[in-house]
N, C-alpha and C positions, 0 to 999 in steps of 0.2 A: 149469624146467618138468619135467624128468625127469633120469634118469641118462645121457641121451644128448645133450641140448641145454639150454643155459641162455640166458635173455634178460634183460638188464639195461638200464636207462634212466638216462641222466645227461646233463645239458646238451643236451636235445632229441635225443640220439643213442641209438638202439637198438643194443646190441651183442649179437649172436647168436654163441654159442660152441658148437662141437661138443665134447662133453666125454667121449667114449669113448676117452680117450688110451691106455688099455692095449691097444686093438685098432687103433691108428692111425686112429681115427675111421671105421673100416670101417662100411659101411651095411648094417644088418640091418633087419628089419621095424620094430622099436622106433625105430630112427633115422629111417626113412622117416616114420613117424607123427609123430615129434617135430619134424623139420624142417618138414614141412607145417604143423603146428600153430603153430610159431614164425613162419613166413611169414605165416600168416593173422592171428596176433596183432599182428605189427608193422604189417601193412597197415592194420589197424583202429585203430592207435594214432595219437597226435599227434606222434610222432617226426618230425623233419625230415630225418634221414639214418639209414641203417642200415649197420653194419659186421658182416661175417661172418668169423669166424676159427676155427681149430681148435687145441685144446689138445694138449700133448705134442709128439712129434717130427715130426708131419706134419699137413697140413691134412686130407686124407682119402685113404685107401688104395684106395677104391673099394668095390664090393660085397663083403660078407662071404660068401665062397664056402662057408663052413660051413653057411650057412642055405639054400643052394640045394637041398639035399636035400628040403626040404619041397615043392618044385615037381615032383619026380619022380612020374610017373604022372598028372599033371594035364594037361588039354588047354591048350596055350599060348594058344589063342584065347580060352578062358574067362578066363585070367589077364590077357591083354594088351589085348584088344579093347574091353571095356567102358569107356566114357568116364565115369568116376566122379568126376572132379575138374575144376577150372578151368571151371565153368559148362558142363560137358559136352564139353570139348575134349581132356582128358588122362586118362591112367590115373595110378595113384598114383606109379609110378616117374617118369613125366614131370613130375609136379607138384613133385617135389623141386627141380628146376631152374626150372620155369616159374612157380612161385608167387612167385619174387623179381622176375620181370619184371612181375608184376601189382601189386607193392607200389608205391604212388603216389610214394614218395620215392626219391631216389637210394640205390642199394645198392652198397657197396664190399666186395670180397672181399680179405682179407689172407691170402696164401698162403705157407706155408713147407713144406719137406720134400716129401713125395709128394703129388701131386694127380692121381690116376689114375682113369680110368673114370667111375664115378658122381660122384667128387669133382670131377673136371674139369668135368663137365656142371653140377654145382651151382655151381661158380665162374663158369661161362659165363652163369648166370642173373643175375649181378650186372652193374651198369652199368660198373663199373671194377674192374680186377684189379691189385693191387700185390703183387709177388712178392719173396721173399727170394732172394739169390744162389744158395742151395742148393736152391731149389725145382725140382722135376721134374714135367713134365706128360706125360700119355699118354692117348690115346684107346684104351683097353685092351681093348675088347670083342672085337676080332679074335683075341686070344690065346685066347679061349674059343669061338671059332667062331661068334660072333654079331656083330651090328652095333650101333652106338650107338643107344639107344632111350629115352633119358631127356631128350629135348629137344635133343640135340646136333645133329640134322639141321635144326633150326630156327635154332639159335643160332650154330653154327660158320660157316655160309655168310655170315653178316653180318659176320664178323670177318676171315676169311682167304681167300686166293686159292683157286681150284678145285683147282689142283695141290697146294697145301699140304694142303688138306682131304683129298684122296685119299691123299697120303703118310701123313698121321697115321692115317687110318682103315685103310688096307691093311696097314701094318706093325705097328701097336700099339707102336712104339718110343718110349720116354721121351725127351723133349728137355729141355734146360736152360732156366733162366729167361731167359738172354740170347737163346737162339734163339726161345723163345716170344715174347719182346718183339719181336724182328725180324720174326717171322711174323705178328704182330698179335693173338696170344692174350692177351698181357699188356700192360697200360697202361704200367707202369713197374716198375723193379727198385729195391728199397730194402733196406738192411741190416736194418732192423727194420720189417717190413711192417705190423704192427699199429699201431706208433707213427705210421708214415706215413699209414696209413688213418685213424686217429683225428685226426691233424692236419688232413688234408683234410676230414674230416667236420666238425670244428669250424669250419673256414673256410666250409663250406657252410651252417652254421646261421646265418650272418650274411647269407645271401642270402634274398630273398623266398621264404617257404615255398610260397606259391601259384604263383609263377613257376617254381620248381624242379619242382613237381608237374606244372604245365602243360607245361614243357619236356620232361619224361620222357614224358608221354603223347603229345606232338606228335612226338617222335623215333620212338616206337613206331608211330605212325600213318604216318609218312613211310616207314618200312621196309616197309610192306605195301600201300601205295596208289599209284595213278598220280599223276604230277606235277600235273595239273590239280586233282585232289582235295586234294592236299597244299597247294597254293597257297591254296585256299579255306579249308582248315582253319587254316593260318597266320593268316589274317586274322580268322577267327572266334575263335581263342584269344586273339589279341592284343587284340581288342575287349573281351573279358571282363576282361582284366587292366588295361588303361589306365584311369587315373582312379580306381582303387580306393584306399581308405585305405592299404592295404598298399603299393601302388606309390608313392603320394605320400610315405609314410614313407621309402622307399628314396631317393627324390629329395632329400628334406629332409636325410637323413643324409649324402648325398654332398656337398651344398652346405655343410653345417655341419661336415663332416669329423669325424663321430662314428659310432659303431656304431649301426645301426638297432635299433629296439625294436619287436618284433612281438608282437601279442596271440596267446596260445595258442588 
């Protein structure tokens, strides 16, 4: 797509790569634009699963501080308050993470090396995070006298306890992959996170694409609605899936002990 992000498709898997390796995939304006465009492209595609990874020595080092000078002298309200993305719910920085929550298919982040600040919030936008043993995570904003503002305050409370959230935010201290896994930030640790992510993605391509998308949407609904509404939505979603040709193919494949075959 650009010199910041590439998107490839193979075996129903979209692979989004951050390609600014010489800058540890630090996020500048061009990277913001490219990540959002990649998310929008993948969301509109027929991919069944998406994997996000970073090239070079780290997943993403966070905001490129060399570009912050462009903000000097500008009113922060003019920069941050307009809701320009996400159907009027986010600004461009927030959309870097939140666009992946809007992708209808499962999204897996494969993280190695540094995953700081903006990079961490990008990873939080994925459904699943697989980290290398050397990965380090940090909510870095307090280092610069600011707060997480790229979707972190929506996404972090869904994953970690309140005290963990506060420690991460107040201190800006990097933590190891093992600690991130123990605290709920990371789904699992793998020696080769990209290979592990692709292996999981390949397994998910054998699940009903409609059911996967419905499950992701239902989980998102459950995170933001009251129990009575969630129970009704469960039934509504299930009724739409049961008896379809795709669901019948899943059942037939199970009985016949063969891989299912889904129409694109």
